N, C-alpha and C positions, 0 to 999 in steps of 0.2 A: 475450489473443487480440483481434485487431482486429474491428471491426464493419463489415459491408459496407453500401453505400449503400441497397440494397434493404430491409434491416432497419430502417435509420433512417427511411426513407420510410414503411414499413408501420406502425411504432410511432406516428409522427406522425399518419398518416391514421386509425388506430384511435381515437386520443384526440380528434382534431379532424377529424371526418368530411368537412366541407365544404372542407377545405384543399386548395390546389394547392401541391404540394411539388416543388422541384427541388433536387437534391443534386449537388455536384461534389466529386470526390476531388482535393484541391488538390496533393498530392505523388505520387499514384499508389501510396501505401503503405497505404491502407486505415485510416489513423490520423488524417488531417487533412482535414476536410471543410468545405465551405461549404454552407449550406442557405438557401433562400429559401422562406418559407412565407407564403401569402396565405390569409386566412380572414375571413369576416364576423364570426366570434366574437371577433375582436380589436377590433371597433368599441367605442369608449368606454374602452378600456384603455390604460394607459401602455405605452411600449415595454418597460419592465421587466416589467410584468405579462404582456405578450405572450410575452416570452422565457421567463418562468417557466412558462407554459402548455406551451411546447415542451419545456423541460427536464423537466417532470413527465411528459410523454408518453414520454420516453426512459427512464423508470422506473429512475432511479439509475445509469444506465450511463455518464454523463459522468464523466470522470476515471478510468474503469476500462477497459471495452471500447472506449469512444470517447474518445480522447485530446483532440482539439481540434475544435471546431465554431464556425466563423464564421457567426453567425446574423443573418439579415435577415428581418424580419416586416413585414407590411402588411395593410391591408384591401383588398378588391377595387377600391374607388374611388380608392385612393391610389397 
């Protein structure tokens, strides 16, 4: 079963409360999304660490309910 954009956004915001999150359904199939997540919590972290934070927020749903997520992360200043 596919995951909807609202659920993705909610899970990220629950784990990273200050995040600004934008989600785009790339194919209109509820299975391939792009997400841009901006958070001050990413400051001082590598890109890999930032992405790991987002994947942890999704609580193991990557590869199952959520097939593909093109992820872009940044801090508010960048």
